C-alpha positions as CSV (number, residue, x, y, z in Angstrom):
1,M,-29.2,-16.0,6.1
2,S,-28.3,-12.7,7.8
3,R,-29.8,-9.6,6.4
4,F,-26.3,-8.4,5.6
5,D,-25.8,-11.1,2.6
6,E,-29.1,-10.6,1.3
7,P,-28.4,-9.7,-2.7
8,L,-29.0,-6.1,-3.7
9,T,-31.3,-7.4,-6.5
10,K,-33.8,-8.7,-3.8
11,A,-33.7,-5.3,-1.7
12,L,-33.8,-2.5,-4.3
13,D,-35.1,-2.0,-7.7
14,P,-33.2,-3.9,-10.6
15,K,-31.8,-0.4,-12.1
16,T,-30.4,0.4,-9.2
17,A,-29.1,-2.8,-7.8
18,K,-27.4,-3.0,-11.2
19,L,-25.8,0.1,-11.0
20,L,-24.7,-0.5,-7.7
21,H,-23.1,-3.9,-8.5
22,S,-21.6,-2.8,-11.9
23,V,-19.8,0.8,-10.7
24,L,-19.1,0.0,-7.4
25,D,-19.0,-3.9,-7.2
26,L,-21.5,-3.7,-4.6
27,E,-23.7,-7.1,-4.2
28,T,-25.2,-7.5,-0.7
29,V,-26.9,-5.3,1.6
30,G,-24.1,-5.5,3.6
31,D,-21.7,-4.2,1.0
32,L,-23.8,-1.2,0.6
33,L,-24.1,-0.3,4.2
34,R,-20.6,-0.6,4.5
35,H,-20.0,1.7,1.7
36,Y,-20.0,4.8,3.9
37,P,-19.9,8.0,3.5
38,R,-16.8,9.6,2.0
39,R,-17.3,13.0,3.8
40,Y,-20.5,15.0,5.1
41,A,-21.6,18.5,3.6
42,E,-23.4,21.2,5.6
43,R,-26.7,22.2,4.8
44,G,-25.7,25.5,6.4
45,E,-27.6,27.7,8.8
46,L,-30.9,28.7,7.7
47,T,-30.2,31.7,5.8
48,S,-32.5,34.6,5.7
49,L,-32.5,35.7,1.9
50,D,-31.4,39.3,2.7
51,A,-28.1,37.9,4.2
52,L,-26.6,35.7,1.1
53,E,-23.3,36.0,-0.3
54,V,-22.3,34.1,-3.5
55,D,-20.8,30.9,-3.6
56,E,-21.8,30.5,-0.2
57,H,-23.5,26.8,0.6
58,V,-27.0,27.7,2.1
59,T,-30.1,26.4,3.2
60,V,-32.9,28.5,2.7
61,V,-36.7,27.8,3.9
62,G,-39.3,29.1,2.2
63,E,-42.5,28.7,-0.1
64,V,-43.1,27.8,-3.6
65,T,-45.1,30.6,-5.4
66,R,-44.4,29.9,-9.2
67,L,-43.2,27.8,-11.6
68,M,-42.2,28.6,-15.2
69,R,-40.7,26.5,-18.1
70,K,-38.6,28.3,-20.2
71,P,-36.8,27.6,-23.5
72,M,-33.2,26.8,-23.7
73,R,-31.3,29.8,-25.1
74,N,-28.8,28.1,-27.3
75,R,-30.5,24.4,-28.1
76,G,-33.8,22.9,-28.1
77,G,-35.6,22.2,-24.9
78,T,-36.8,24.0,-21.9
79,W,-35.7,24.6,-18.2
80,L,-37.7,24.8,-15.0
81,E,-37.3,28.0,-13.1
82,V,-38.9,28.0,-9.6
83,E,-39.6,31.1,-7.7
84,V,-39.5,30.7,-3.7
85,V,-40.6,33.6,-1.2
86,D,-38.9,33.2,2.6
87,G,-40.9,34.8,5.4
88,N,-39.5,38.6,4.8
89,R,-41.1,38.2,1.1
90,N,-37.2,38.0,-0.3
91,K,-37.2,35.8,-3.4
92,I,-34.7,33.6,-4.6
93,Y,-35.4,31.1,-7.8
94,L,-34.3,27.5,-8.5
95,S,-33.4,26.5,-11.8
96,F,-33.7,22.9,-12.7
97,F,-32.3,21.2,-16.4
98,G,-32.9,17.8,-18.1
99,K,-34.5,15.0,-16.2
100,G,-34.1,16.8,-13.0
101,S,-36.6,19.6,-14.0
102,H,-39.4,17.0,-14.8
103,V,-38.7,15.4,-11.0
104,A,-38.8,18.9,-9.5
105,E,-42.2,20.0,-11.7
106,S,-43.9,16.8,-10.0
107,R,-42.8,17.7,-6.8
108,L,-42.5,21.3,-6.2
109,K,-46.2,22.6,-6.5
110,A,-47.4,26.5,-5.7
111,G,-48.1,26.6,-1.8
112,R,-45.8,24.1,-0.9
113,R,-43.1,25.0,2.0
114,G,-39.5,23.2,2.1
115,M,-35.8,23.7,2.7
116,F,-33.5,23.9,-0.1
117,A,-30.0,23.5,0.0
118,G,-27.2,24.6,-2.4
119,K,-24.6,26.8,-3.7
120,V,-26.3,30.1,-4.2
121,G,-25.2,32.6,-7.4
122,L,-26.2,35.9,-8.8
123,F,-27.8,36.1,-12.4
124,G,-29.9,38.6,-14.4
125,S,-29.0,42.0,-15.0
126,R,-26.6,44.3,-13.0
127,T,-29.3,46.7,-12.3
128,N,-31.8,43.6,-11.2
129,P,-29.6,41.1,-10.1
130,R,-31.5,37.9,-8.9
131,W,-30.3,35.0,-6.3
132,Q,-30.2,31.4,-7.7
133,L,-29.6,28.0,-6.3
134,S,-28.8,25.8,-9.2
135,H,-30.2,21.9,-9.0
136,P,-30.3,22.5,-5.3
137,E,-31.3,19.4,-2.9
138,F,-34.6,20.2,-1.2
139,E,-37.0,18.5,1.3
140,L,-40.7,19.6,1.5
141,F,-42.2,19.3,5.0
142,E,-45.7,20.1,7.1
143,E,-43.9,20.2,10.1
144,S,-43.1,23.3,12.5
145,E,-40.3,25.6,12.0
146,A,-38.1,23.2,14.3
147,S,-38.3,20.3,12.3
148,A,-37.1,22.8,9.7
149,E,-34.0,23.5,11.9
150,E,-33.3,20.1,12.7
151,F,-33.0,19.0,8.7
152,A,-30.8,22.3,8.3
153,A,-28.2,21.1,11.3
154,A,-28.1,17.4,9.9
155,P,-25.0,16.6,8.1
156,V,-25.6,15.7,4.7
157,P,-23.6,12.4,3.6
158,I,-21.3,12.4,0.6
159,Y,-20.7,8.8,-1.0
160,P,-18.2,7.9,-3.2
161,A,-19.7,7.4,-6.4
162,G,-18.9,6.8,-10.4
163,K,-20.1,7.3,-13.9
164,D,-23.9,7.0,-13.7
165,L,-24.2,6.8,-10.2
166,T,-24.5,9.8,-8.3
167,P,-24.0,10.1,-4.5
168,W,-27.8,11.0,-4.3
169,A,-28.9,7.9,-5.5
170,I,-26.7,6.0,-3.3
171,R,-27.7,7.8,-0.4
172,R,-31.8,6.7,-1.7
173,A,-30.7,3.2,-1.9
174,V,-29.2,3.1,1.6
175,G,-32.3,4.9,2.7
176,V,-34.4,1.9,1.1
177,V,-32.4,-0.8,3.2
178,L,-32.2,1.3,6.1
179,D,-36.1,1.5,6.4
180,T,-36.5,-2.3,6.3
181,L,-33.4,-3.3,8.0
182,G,-34.5,-4.8,11.5
183,P,-32.4,-5.9,14.2
184,L,-28.9,-7.3,13.7
185,D,-26.7,-9.8,15.5
186,D,-23.8,-7.8,16.6
187,P,-20.1,-9.2,16.2
188,L,-18.6,-7.5,19.1
189,P,-19.9,-9.3,22.3
190,A,-21.9,-7.0,24.6
191,D,-19.3,-7.1,27.6
192,L,-16.3,-5.8,25.1
193,R,-18.8,-3.0,23.6
194,A,-19.5,-1.8,27.1
195,R,-15.7,-1.8,28.3
196,H,-14.9,0.6,25.2
197,G,-18.2,2.6,25.2
198,L,-19.2,1.4,21.7
199,Q,-22.8,1.7,20.4
200,G,-24.4,-1.4,18.8
201,L,-24.1,-2.2,14.9
202,G,-27.5,-1.4,13.9
203,E,-27.4,2.1,16.0
204,A,-23.7,2.8,14.3
205,L,-24.9,2.0,10.7
206,V,-27.8,3.9,11.2
207,A,-26.0,6.9,12.5
208,I,-23.4,6.9,9.8
209,H,-25.5,7.4,7.0
210,R,-28.5,9.3,8.6
211,P,-26.6,11.5,11.3
212,K,-28.5,14.3,13.3
213,D,-25.3,15.7,13.8
214,F,-21.8,15.7,13.7
215,A,-21.4,14.2,17.6
216,E,-23.4,11.0,16.0
217,V,-21.0,10.5,13.0
218,G,-18.3,10.6,15.5
219,R,-19.7,7.6,17.8
220,A,-20.6,5.6,14.6
221,R,-17.2,6.2,13.4
222,K,-15.3,5.4,16.5
223,R,-17.5,1.9,16.5
224,L,-17.3,0.8,13.1
225,K,-13.2,1.7,13.4
226,F,-13.1,-0.7,16.1
227,D,-15.0,-3.7,13.8
228,E,-12.9,-3.2,10.8
229,A,-9.8,-3.6,13.5
230,F,-11.3,-6.3,15.6
231,V,-12.5,-8.5,12.8
232,L,-9.4,-8.7,10.4
233,Q,-7.0,-8.7,13.8
234,A,-9.5,-11.9,14.4
235,V,-9.1,-13.5,11.1
236,L,-5.2,-12.9,11.3
237,L,-5.1,-14.7,14.8
238,R,-6.9,-17.4,13.6
239,R,-4.5,-18.1,10.6
240,R,-1.6,-18.1,13.1
241,Q,-3.3,-20.5,15.1
242,A,-4.3,-22.8,12.0
243,A,-0.5,-22.2,10.9
244,T,0.9,-23.7,14.4
245,A,-1.0,-26.8,13.8
246,L,0.1,-27.8,10.4
247,P,3.1,-30.2,10.2
248,A,6.7,-29.4,9.1
249,K,9.8,-31.4,9.0
250,A,11.9,-30.2,12.2
251,R,15.2,-28.8,11.1
252,P,17.3,-28.4,14.4
253,R,20.7,-27.1,14.7
254,R,23.3,-29.5,14.3
255,S,26.9,-29.2,15.9
256,G,30.1,-29.5,13.7
257,G,27.8,-28.8,10.2
258,M,28.4,-26.1,7.7
259,L,26.6,-23.3,10.1
260,S,29.7,-24.0,12.9
261,D,32.0,-23.7,10.2
262,F,30.5,-20.5,8.3
263,D,30.4,-19.0,11.8
264,A,34.0,-19.9,12.4
265,R,34.9,-18.2,9.3
266,L,32.9,-14.9,9.4
267,P,35.4,-11.9,9.4
268,F,33.2,-10.1,11.7
269,S,31.3,-10.5,14.4
270,L,27.2,-10.5,14.3
271,T,25.3,-7.6,15.6
272,E,23.9,-8.5,19.0
273,G,20.6,-8.0,16.5
274,Q,21.5,-10.7,14.1
275,A,22.6,-12.9,16.9
276,Q,18.8,-12.7,18.7
277,V,16.9,-12.9,15.3
278,G,18.9,-15.7,14.6
279,E,18.4,-17.8,17.7
280,E,14.6,-16.8,17.0
281,I,14.7,-18.3,13.6
282,A,16.9,-20.9,14.7
283,A,14.3,-22.1,17.5
284,D,11.6,-22.0,15.0
285,L,13.3,-24.0,12.4
286,A,13.6,-26.8,15.2
287,R,10.0,-27.3,15.7
288,E,7.5,-29.3,13.9
289,H,5.3,-26.7,12.6
290,P,6.0,-24.4,9.8
291,M,7.9,-21.0,10.5
292,H,6.0,-17.9,9.3
293,R,8.5,-15.0,9.9
294,L,9.0,-11.5,8.8
295,L,12.3,-10.3,8.9
296,Q,12.7,-6.3,8.3
297,G,15.8,-4.5,8.6
298,E,17.1,-1.1,8.0
299,V,19.1,-1.1,4.8
300,G,22.3,-2.7,5.1
301,A,21.2,-4.2,8.6
302,G,22.4,-7.8,7.4
303,K,19.5,-9.7,6.6
304,T,21.3,-11.8,4.2
305,V,23.8,-13.0,6.8
306,V,20.3,-13.8,8.9
307,A,18.9,-15.5,6.1
308,L,21.9,-17.8,5.1
309,R,22.8,-18.9,8.4
310,A,19.0,-20.3,8.5
311,M,19.5,-21.8,5.2
312,L,22.5,-23.3,6.7
313,Q,21.0,-25.0,9.5
314,V,18.1,-26.2,7.0
315,V,21.0,-27.8,4.8
316,D,22.7,-29.2,7.8
317,A,19.4,-30.9,9.0
318,G,19.2,-32.9,5.2
319,G,16.9,-30.1,3.4
320,Q,17.0,-27.5,1.0
321,A,16.7,-24.1,1.1
322,A,15.4,-21.8,-1.5
323,L,15.9,-18.1,-2.1
324,L,13.3,-15.8,-4.5
325,A,14.4,-13.0,-5.6
326,P,12.3,-10.2,-7.7
327,T,14.8,-9.4,-10.3
328,E,17.9,-11.4,-11.8
329,V,19.7,-8.8,-11.2
330,L,18.9,-9.2,-7.4
331,A,19.4,-13.1,-8.0
332,Q,22.7,-13.0,-9.4
333,Q,24.0,-10.9,-6.7
334,H,22.5,-12.9,-4.0
335,H,24.3,-15.9,-5.8
336,R,27.5,-13.9,-6.0
337,S,27.5,-12.9,-2.2
338,I,26.2,-16.1,-1.1
339,T,28.7,-18.3,-3.0
340,A,31.6,-15.4,-1.4
341,M,30.7,-15.8,1.7
342,L,30.8,-19.4,2.0
343,G,33.9,-20.1,-0.2
344,D,35.0,-23.6,-0.3
345,L,31.9,-24.4,1.7
346,A,29.7,-23.7,-1.4
347,Q,31.6,-26.5,-3.8
348,G,30.2,-29.5,-2.2
349,G,31.4,-32.7,-2.5
350,M,34.7,-33.6,-0.8
351,F,34.3,-30.2,0.9
352,G,31.6,-31.1,3.0
353,G,29.6,-28.0,1.9
354,T,26.7,-27.6,-0.9
355,A,26.1,-26.6,-4.0
356,V,24.9,-22.9,-4.6
357,T,22.6,-23.2,-7.7
358,L,21.3,-20.2,-9.6
359,L,18.5,-20.6,-12.2
360,T,16.8,-17.7,-13.7
361,G,14.7,-17.7,-17.0
362,S,17.4,-16.0,-19.0
363,M,20.0,-19.3,-18.5
364,S,21.2,-21.1,-21.4
365,A,19.3,-24.5,-22.0
366,A,22.6,-26.6,-20.6
367,A,22.7,-24.2,-18.0
368,R,19.3,-24.5,-17.0
369,R,19.3,-28.4,-17.2
370,S,22.0,-28.7,-14.8
371,A,20.3,-26.2,-12.4
372,L,17.2,-28.2,-12.5
373,L,19.1,-31.6,-12.1
374,D,20.8,-30.1,-9.0
375,A,17.6,-28.8,-7.3
376,A,15.8,-32.2,-8.3
377,S,18.5,-34.4,-6.7
378,G,19.1,-32.5,-3.7
379,T,22.9,-31.8,-5.0
380,A,22.1,-28.2,-4.5
381,G,21.3,-27.2,-0.7
382,I,20.5,-24.0,-1.6
383,V,18.7,-22.7,-5.0
384,V,18.4,-19.2,-6.0
385,G,16.3,-17.8,-8.5
386,T,13.5,-15.4,-9.8
387,H,10.2,-16.6,-10.9
388,A,11.8,-19.6,-12.6
389,L,11.8,-21.1,-9.3
390,L,8.0,-21.2,-9.6
391,Q,7.2,-22.7,-12.8
392,E,5.8,-26.5,-12.4
393,H,8.8,-28.5,-13.9
394,V,10.9,-27.1,-11.0
395,Q,11.5,-29.8,-8.5
396,F,13.2,-30.3,-5.1
397,A,14.5,-33.4,-3.3
398,D,13.4,-32.0,0.1
399,L,12.5,-28.2,0.1
400,G,12.6,-27.4,3.9
401,L,12.9,-23.2,3.6
402,V,11.5,-20.5,1.5
403,V,13.4,-17.3,1.9
404,V,11.4,-14.5,0.0
405,D,13.3,-11.1,-0.5
406,E,11.6,-8.3,-0.6
407,Q,8.3,-10.0,-0.2
408,H,5.7,-7.1,-1.4
409,R,7.3,-7.5,-5.0
410,F,5.4,-10.9,-5.5
411,G,2.1,-12.3,-5.6
412,V,0.1,-14.6,-3.5
413,E,0.1,-17.1,-6.1
414,Q,3.9,-16.8,-6.7
415,R,4.5,-17.4,-3.0
416,D,2.5,-20.2,-2.7
417,A,3.8,-22.0,-6.1
418,L,6.9,-22.1,-4.5
419,R,5.8,-23.3,-1.1
420,E,3.3,-26.2,-2.6
421,K,7.2,-28.0,-4.0
422,A,8.0,-28.8,-0.3
423,G,6.0,-32.3,-0.9
424,D,4.8,-33.8,2.6
425,G,4.3,-31.2,5.0
426,R,5.0,-27.4,4.6
427,P,8.4,-25.7,4.3
428,H,9.5,-23.1,6.7
429,V,9.0,-19.5,5.5
430,L,11.1,-16.4,6.0
431,V,10.0,-13.3,4.2
432,M,12.5,-10.3,4.2
433,T,12.1,-6.7,3.5
434,A,14.4,-3.7,3.7
435,T,11.5,-1.6,3.8
436,P,10.9,-0.5,7.3
437,I,7.2,-1.3,8.5
438,P,5.4,1.0,11.3
439,R,4.1,-1.7,14.0
440,T,0.3,-0.8,13.5
441,V,1.3,-1.6,9.6
442,A,2.8,-4.9,10.5
443,M,0.4,-5.8,12.9
444,T,-2.3,-5.4,10.3
445,V,-0.9,-6.8,6.7
446,F,1.6,-9.4,8.5
447,G,-0.5,-9.9,11.4
448,D,-0.4,-13.6,10.9
449,L,3.4,-13.7,10.9
450,E,6.0,-13.5,13.9
451,V,8.1,-10.0,13.1
452,S,11.7,-9.6,13.7
453,T,13.5,-6.2,13.5
454,L,17.1,-5.7,12.8
455,S,17.9,-1.9,13.9
456,Q,21.1,-2.1,14.5
457,L,23.6,-1.4,11.6
458,P,27.0,-3.8,11.3
459,S,30.1,-1.9,12.2
460,G,31.7,-0.6,9.3
461,R,28.8,1.1,8.0
462,A,29.7,4.6,7.1
463,P,27.2,7.6,7.8
464,I,25.3,8.9,4.6
465,T,25.0,12.3,4.1
466,T,21.9,13.4,2.0
467,H,21.1,16.7,0.2
468,V,18.5,18.2,-2.3
469,V,19.9,19.7,-5.5
470,P,17.3,22.5,-6.4
471,A,18.4,22.0,-10.2
472,A,16.0,24.8,-11.6
473,E,16.2,27.0,-9.1
474,K,20.3,27.0,-9.1
475,P,21.6,25.5,-11.8
476,H,25.1,25.9,-10.8
477,Y,24.5,23.4,-8.3
478,L,23.9,20.6,-10.7
479,E,27.1,21.6,-12.2
480,R,29.1,21.0,-8.7
481,T,27.2,17.6,-8.4
482,W,29.0,16.5,-11.4
483,E,32.2,18.1,-10.1
484,R,31.7,15.8,-6.5
485,V,31.3,12.5,-8.5
486,R,34.9,13.4,-10.0
487,E,36.3,14.2,-6.9
488,E,35.2,11.1,-5.8
489,V,36.5,8.6,-8.7
490,A,39.6,10.6,-8.2
491,L,40.2,9.2,-4.6
492,G,39.5,5.8,-6.2
493,R,35.6,5.5,-5.5
494,Q,32.8,4.8,-7.8
495,A,29.2,6.4,-8.3
496,Y,25.6,5.7,-9.3
497,I,23.5,7.8,-11.4
498,V,19.8,6.7,-11.1
499,C,17.2,8.2,-13.5
500,P,13.2,7.1,-13.6
501,R,13.0,5.9,-17.2
502,I,15.3,4.2,-19.8
503,G,14.8,6.4,-22.9
504,D,11.8,5.3,-24.6
505,L,8.7,6.5,-22.9
506,E,6.3,3.8,-23.7
507,G,6.8,0.8,-21.6
508,D,9.6,2.2,-19.4
509,E,9.8,1.4,-15.7
510,G,10.2,3.3,-12.8
511,D,7.6,5.8,-11.2
512,L,6.4,8.3,-14.1
513,A,3.9,9.9,-12.3
514,A,4.6,13.3,-10.8
515,A,1.1,13.7,-9.2
516,T,1.3,17.6,-9.2
517,G,-1.7,18.4,-11.3
518,E,1.1,20.3,-13.8
519,E,2.2,19.7,-17.0
520,R,5.8,18.6,-17.0
521,R,8.6,17.9,-19.2
522,P,9.3,14.1,-19.6
523,P,11.2,12.4,-16.7
524,L,15.2,12.4,-17.3
525,A,16.4,9.1,-19.0
526,V,19.1,6.7,-18.5
527,L,20.1,6.3,-22.1
528,D,19.8,10.6,-22.4
529,V,21.4,10.9,-19.5
530,A,24.4,8.9,-20.1
531,E,25.0,10.5,-23.4
532,L,24.9,13.8,-22.1
533,L,27.6,13.1,-19.1
534,R,29.9,11.1,-21.4
535,E,30.4,14.2,-24.1
536,G,30.3,16.4,-21.1
537,P,31.5,16.7,-17.7
538,F,32.4,12.4,-17.6
539,H,34.3,12.7,-20.9
540,D,36.9,10.9,-19.8
541,L,35.7,8.4,-17.2
542,R,34.4,5.2,-17.3
543,V,30.5,5.2,-17.5
544,G,28.1,2.2,-17.7
545,T,24.5,1.7,-18.3
546,L,22.0,-0.9,-16.7
547,H,18.2,-1.1,-17.1
548,G,15.6,-3.6,-17.1
549,K,15.5,-3.9,-21.0
550,L,19.4,-5.1,-21.4
551,P,19.6,-9.0,-22.3
552,P,20.4,-10.9,-19.0
553,E,23.7,-11.6,-19.9
554,E,24.5,-8.2,-20.4
555,K,23.2,-6.9,-17.5
556,D,25.1,-9.5,-15.3
557,A,27.7,-8.3,-17.5
558,V,27.4,-4.5,-16.6
559,M,26.9,-5.4,-12.7
560,R,30.4,-7.5,-12.7
561,S,32.3,-4.9,-14.4
562,F,31.0,-2.3,-11.9
563,T,31.5,-5.0,-8.8
564,R,35.5,-5.4,-10.2
565,G,35.8,-1.4,-10.1
566,E,36.2,-1.5,-14.1
567,L,33.6,1.2,-14.4
568,D,33.5,4.3,-12.5
569,V,30.3,5.7,-13.0
570,L,26.9,3.4,-13.2
571,I,24.1,5.3,-14.5
572,A,21.1,3.0,-13.9
573,T,17.2,2.4,-13.5
574,T,15.7,1.1,-10.0
575,V,17.0,-2.0,-11.2
576,I,20.0,-1.3,-8.5
577,E,17.5,-0.5,-5.6
578,V,17.8,-3.5,-3.5
579,G,20.4,-6.1,-2.9
580,V,23.2,-4.7,-5.0
581,D,26.3,-4.3,-2.8
582,V,29.3,-2.6,-4.2
583,P,31.5,-1.4,-1.1
584,N,33.7,0.8,-3.4
585,S,30.4,3.0,-4.0
586,S,30.2,5.9,-2.0
587,V,28.2,8.6,-4.2
588,M,24.4,8.4,-5.1
589,I,22.8,11.1,-7.6
590,I,19.2,10.4,-7.9
591,M,17.7,12.7,-10.9
592,D,13.8,13.4,-10.7
593,A,13.9,12.2,-7.1
594,D,10.6,13.8,-6.7
595,R,9.3,11.1,-9.0
596,F,10.2,8.4,-6.5
597,G,8.4,7.4,-3.5
598,V,10.3,8.2,0.0
599,S,10.9,4.5,0.9
600,Q,12.1,4.0,-2.5
601,L,14.6,7.0,-2.2
602,H,15.7,5.4,1.4
603,Q,16.5,2.2,-0.5
604,L,18.3,3.5,-3.4
605,R,20.4,5.8,-0.8
606,G,21.4,2.6,0.9
607,R,23.6,1.2,-2.5
608,V,26.2,3.6,-1.1
609,G,28.4,3.6,2.2
610,R,28.5,-0.1,2.3
611,G,32.2,-0.7,2.4
612,G,33.5,1.8,5.5
613,L,33.7,5.0,2.8
614,P,31.2,7.7,4.1
615,G,28.3,8.0,1.7
616,L,26.8,11.0,-0.5
617,C,23.3,10.8,-1.5
618,L,21.8,14.0,-3.8
619,L,18.4,14.2,-4.8
620,V,18.3,16.5,-7.8
621,S,14.6,18.0,-8.6
622,D,13.3,21.1,-10.1
623,F,10.6,21.3,-7.4
624,P,11.2,24.8,-5.4
625,E,10.9,25.0,-1.4
626,G,7.3,25.1,-0.1
627,T,5.8,22.2,-2.3
628,P,4.8,18.9,-1.5
629,A,7.2,17.2,-3.5
630,R,10.0,19.1,-2.4
631,A,8.6,18.6,1.1
632,R,9.1,14.9,0.6
633,L,12.7,15.1,-0.3
634,D,13.7,17.5,2.4
635,A,12.1,14.6,4.8
636,V,14.7,12.0,3.1
637,A,17.7,14.3,3.5
638,A,16.6,15.0,7.0
639,T,17.1,11.4,8.3
640,L,18.6,8.2,7.9
641,D,16.1,6.6,10.3
642,G,13.8,4.2,7.5
643,F,10.9,3.7,10.4
644,E,10.5,7.3,10.3
645,L,10.6,7.7,6.7
646,S,8.2,4.9,6.8
647,R,5.4,6.5,8.2
648,V,6.5,10.2,6.0
649,D,5.9,7.5,3.0
650,L,2.7,5.8,4.2
651,E,0.9,9.2,5.3
652,Q,1.1,10.4,1.7
653,R,-0.3,7.4,0.0
654,R,-4.1,5.5,0.2
655,E,-4.6,3.1,3.1
656,G,-5.2,0.5,-0.4
657,D,-1.6,1.0,-1.3
658,V,-0.6,0.4,2.3
659,L,-2.2,-2.8,2.5
660,G,-1.6,-4.3,-1.3
661,E,-2.9,-7.5,-1.9
662,A,-4.1,-8.1,1.5
663,Q,-7.2,-5.9,0.7
664,S,-7.1,-5.6,-3.0
665,G,-10.5,-5.0,-4.9
666,K,-13.1,-2.5,-4.5
667,R,-14.7,-4.1,-1.3
668,S,-11.6,-3.6,0.7
669,S,-12.5,-4.4,4.7
670,L,-10.7,-1.2,5.9
671,K,-12.9,1.4,5.2
672,L,-12.6,4.0,8.0
673,L,-9.6,2.8,9.9
674,Q,-6.5,4.4,8.9
675,L,-3.1,2.2,9.7
676,L,-0.8,5.3,11.3
677,R,-3.8,7.5,12.9
678,D,-5.9,4.3,14.7
679,E,-2.8,2.7,16.4
680,D,-4.1,2.6,19.5
681,V,-7.7,1.2,18.3
682,I,-5.4,-1.6,16.2
683,A,-3.3,-2.8,19.2
684,T,-6.6,-2.4,21.5
685,A,-8.4,-4.7,19.0
686,R,-5.8,-7.0,18.6
687,D,-5.4,-7.6,22.8
688,E,-9.5,-7.9,22.8
689,A,-9.2,-10.5,19.6
690,A,-6.4,-12.9,21.2
691,T,-8.5,-13.0,24.7
692,L,-11.7,-13.9,22.7
693,L,-10.0,-16.6,20.9
694,T,-8.0,-17.9,23.8
695,H,-11.4,-18.8,25.3
696,D,-13.1,-19.6,22.0
697,P,-10.9,-20.5,19.4
698,D,-13.4,-21.8,17.1
699,L,-15.8,-19.2,17.9
700,T,-18.4,-21.4,18.4
701,T,-20.2,-19.1,21.5
702,H,-19.7,-16.1,19.0
703,E,-21.8,-17.1,15.9
704,A,-22.1,-13.1,14.5
705,L,-18.4,-12.7,14.7
706,R,-17.8,-16.1,13.0
707,A,-20.6,-15.0,10.4
708,E,-18.8,-11.5,10.3
709,I,-15.2,-13.3,9.2
710,T,-17.2,-15.7,7.0
711,R,-18.3,-12.7,4.9
712,L,-14.6,-11.2,5.2
713,L,-13.1,-14.3,3.5
714,A,-16.0,-14.9,0.8
715,D,-14.2,-12.5,-2.0
716,E,-10.5,-12.5,-3.3
717,R,-9.0,-11.9,0.2
718,A,-9.7,-15.2,1.5
719,E,-7.0,-16.6,-1.1
720,Y,-4.7,-14.2,0.2
721,L,-5.0,-14.9,3.7
722,E,-5.0,-18.3,3.1
723,K,-1.7,-18.1,1.0
724,T,0.3,-15.6,2.9
């Protein structure tokens, strides 16, 4: 067994091992050694006592001259005061309380010299103030002043900690492990390390936990970042290799089928990007190995048409396609739009097409039985649904393609449950997202998928103008907002108004976190805003409301009314964020826009400007200029480039949020690597991993790397990577 796999219960005292496990979920020596310092504090220069400043972090060198136990003023017990004198006979006092005072008393004896580091303060009377360090970190030494300077120059590692577990306790535990570590097998081959100037693994681990200076920290971080990128890319590339070896039924394109009829009836020409991606997907479907492709594209780039053409190719080849949507509103929208695009081809039977069936959890018993029968018998070539498709009793005659829309909204188990319904072999899988993903994120999160990108908008898409409305600073701007809506309605157009919540603070949908640290009013609600507008500026307009708590049939009825133009204004939560397509809508008002993420704002904005009408998006916020929240909104207003905005969004989020389930849990494999800032590292690591796996796909000559991959896959991430 590798030393990395040794349980902490064997390496440390039971109490410390138990704390590390319960607080930080660290179980092995490897877990602990990869719990890297969050930051490093500087002990400061060796400071003379006659040059101290209040609240300065200092390190002083001196000799303990006196220890005094003193009673607590307002409660029982005592505290310890220690007098320290420097070489110039200047005095400083150290104070220790609680258990720490007894530890200090046992170690600090009169005549002992050492270094004492902490934040300095003044206490005592105004006429006779005294310098004090409260609970300072200290180290006693017998060596020369040179060793004192070396200690003072060394960065102090500060570890992520938790309740009942201090950073110092973690540092001591790491020290115990490092002292008995011994030589380690290095997962990176020596020639690779030499090419990129990387130090050995053992050397890097010592340097990151016990650095002599910040240059050592830099060298260690460079090596360990590369480890993270290289091992993860190797895992993903091996997954891709394994996937290409799995069996799947080939679904080649058939001339004269429904796809040909559909293409001939299209009232528009495919964009160059749609045609190119369509060919890539068609080639994948024709192979006897499952397609695993991510289709990403700007809002309104035409992903649905590309997906529908893929589904028709599979149906022409005798199979079925399932489209999984995250919400009932979106599933219903997909069903309507696919049926409309197919026309009489969606009726099947004598028309030579295929039935398109909708299956959701809220359907009546009779409608549900009919949909289940259509799917199981093969009558329905295309089945559109929500999570209802994942239930065990839903069966398919010959499931050949799974299309997952807005894939980030589905858990691993959900996607896997649908894929298992294919019977023999595996279905082809196409996942779609309208949230643009930077290249390095795609390489890391979706590294085992082929990635296709639609960046070109179809002809007919009008530009969208976006402005920030500072409602608190300039209330008349909000009044003008309502006037603009009325002007658009007078021209025969429609408007969306989006609010962060429904009406009840408890159990509402939407992102209610202001993340400002300031006390704020509750977020604006659909029901409240609708009432105010119906009684005020929109008293003569047709106003509807839509949110997740409405009964499904009522949600569908409201959406149909808006689509048919029977409503002028739709006030909604984010249920209309993706997939909703009403060409006549031209205005999007987002209330409390600062409560939404950058990508979410971009998605919402994409609901307008879809029918050739110029789009207008107004972001209403109380935040003034110069605040981070306002800067986010200004960034959205400044560009329609979703890829640029995705970088802005990801820069403001934690890496764990970026990686989602791929790196869930406290023991995430990415500790140091930053996806946006370390693009070069990730790209280089991917190239190196690909080269190594080309020559040694089973890692028979790279045992240490194989062990590292096994270690990575030992927890819940194994299931994720297996099912992605």
